[in-house]
Steps between C-alpha positions, in 0.01 A plus 500: 500500500798627696425389854300229665334486839418157630246493780468134589151390608293184521182660366497444122318188390723223362811688608778318681851573621634325192289690245601830654869412516487400135317818405748730676823326407393450140532877472817513706680235292378659178628843604838362603526285187460811286791669677317704762601559860223463757463604862251342739409612851364217711249584773447142618286516816606862543160635610485514879130561560149532356295764692154362576316832461633562150441137406133536595467807275658314209266204550204737468648653183536148357122466521470269800175545691499646850421167665804330345728793583375503859559124528859537374565791737368295792723212394803731501416688819555414866816307425789532741863398499803497726868415481654209690873496577629212710292516819387860452211643301374842401154638571221401266444763230211545259580432133376786280673409176592196295299191413527156667763288329402166354132579451317481168408868532860608565616530135158619382485792742864590441451504125190717526698744712785536249274490195568867419875473552559575131330841492734760354771251404651481153496123533300201390321310776490123534352362821568173679613419870623689806816676381560783256767564238566817307721453197588660174753543224802690634709581194515878544495752781143589396396135544652486847346833603161364394543202731597731787193717434280192522664406830423850627137461395479168685627673812232767470237230453621326816487828696148578378383151594666505843735223400874484530751312291741287696809636326721217627291261289525713186784391272624605157611250236679579176462293183688525171864510396524879463315592816615823666413367849295809582429559868142579604362670809199451722427702812823696453714186515674295234352158426734206546608310192423129475618241251233240579145525633204269540222561251179332616706228665752457216859621532605715205842664473606800293639273227172306482692185588276242665775290660438644847131410472599146396728475804224612736238270348730196507611572856142520629396185315807305613440607860147360498617184323768447764239537775278240331798268456586524870153464647285298264476125551296402195665550160215366288404695191151551647662700780800656328337634183233712677765636737730589213230661287353708784800590718807496277426554131307827552827662617662397172215624282363816662472754214755287315377605156639842592837390640558166322874417506695469178853443634583129524620529858171657610293248304690210660473655845120494486480160330723352770226557757252287307770239436556467875128494578417224253803298610361491855188310389497134600577268209649772280825561686723324248323593176621776263329838530324474163361158592380630837315781328338259255378269777363794698336663198700819550683744276842640580489851645647634177218345299246623756629854446454456125148372566435798727626738231258358246203503737575859597523607135164331435345702782644820355390428144171314542423479870451707813796737445404618150478864607865501613600269216396755239796718600746210533431285193390558142420277204777438248467664160451163328211452747443131431710203395392154390636316805481754782183705469550859612863590565617778730743771399851424623659804661846626413773523760864594548568386856456166674281657770244570228558177310433293812206705627162327499331710230783426255605143578141373539402622152773288341384199700132558430553542124664156488191321638276304260173673405291232674648620830499874424136510391356304793151641573553536876777523757432149628509359148822691435662352812401146400630538145815675619575221750459243226738694278761551774486133600637414157773766512835405649 
């Protein structure tokens, strides 16, 4: 496989932003670890419109009955919009393309429309949310020409489907130490180079360093915590814990199995948020962090990430993500050991970006678990046994 087209959608069952990030970057880190250069063109939100007439035809081809197609067309039709600037406004104009943002149907209809985006490409398709990435190995001139040919094919697809790429939102990223920094064209113009782009809400730079993502996550979480600190009267644990777990911690753990920090400064930066939050709780202000966690029945964020790693591996190996897991994990040659049940094959690596990536680091962690945890019959049983094990680990 020389090139990879990522068409992000929400359609596949049991798919999530995290599973798709792991799937894509498992290949990226593996390619780079083996000495390859890689170029990626990011089309994040680069499609400007979805023509309603063509969408209706594609819905019919998908096998939807006429009544359903007519209902969807009625839902899309007779919508108008205008532009407001200060005290002035434009005339109302009928909307003949696009789908309403924020609706449940929005991603479904968009994904149906771009379902045939891969036709004629020399690329592998993986589908997940609302942006597209075209990437491939770029060691030789032939590799880079192949990527450019695929870009040309995407342009022809857009023209055929009455769509237009917003070229200003199309960026090229270069990965690998020996990358030739090839320039690529779309619509007779050179694409701008970028060193860092958001991937399904996670900042990833061309060195696959997650420090910028840690900075963003900590800044958002600290901002909310400061707002709570300034405006909340009650500091009881009954009030503070639900606020922390629903408003603050999600920023620190969104897709974190993909971007989990390994540098001490980044680890401390995230942990500091939880330290501050637990210190605000009435009656715990003067107690050490570890004692606060024990009284609250909480794990440190670092231990929560370890827990999340193990739960995610379980889903890949024995749970809802087994289809994807088959390409990410394999059983070790010794197959079974007396104290650990079935072990997973530990991947080889040369670079830290591969060593610290989820599919490599999590195998080492998982293989160290006792067999009573590993061979839990269900996900819920696994979580209970894992929590018991982690509670006894310092």
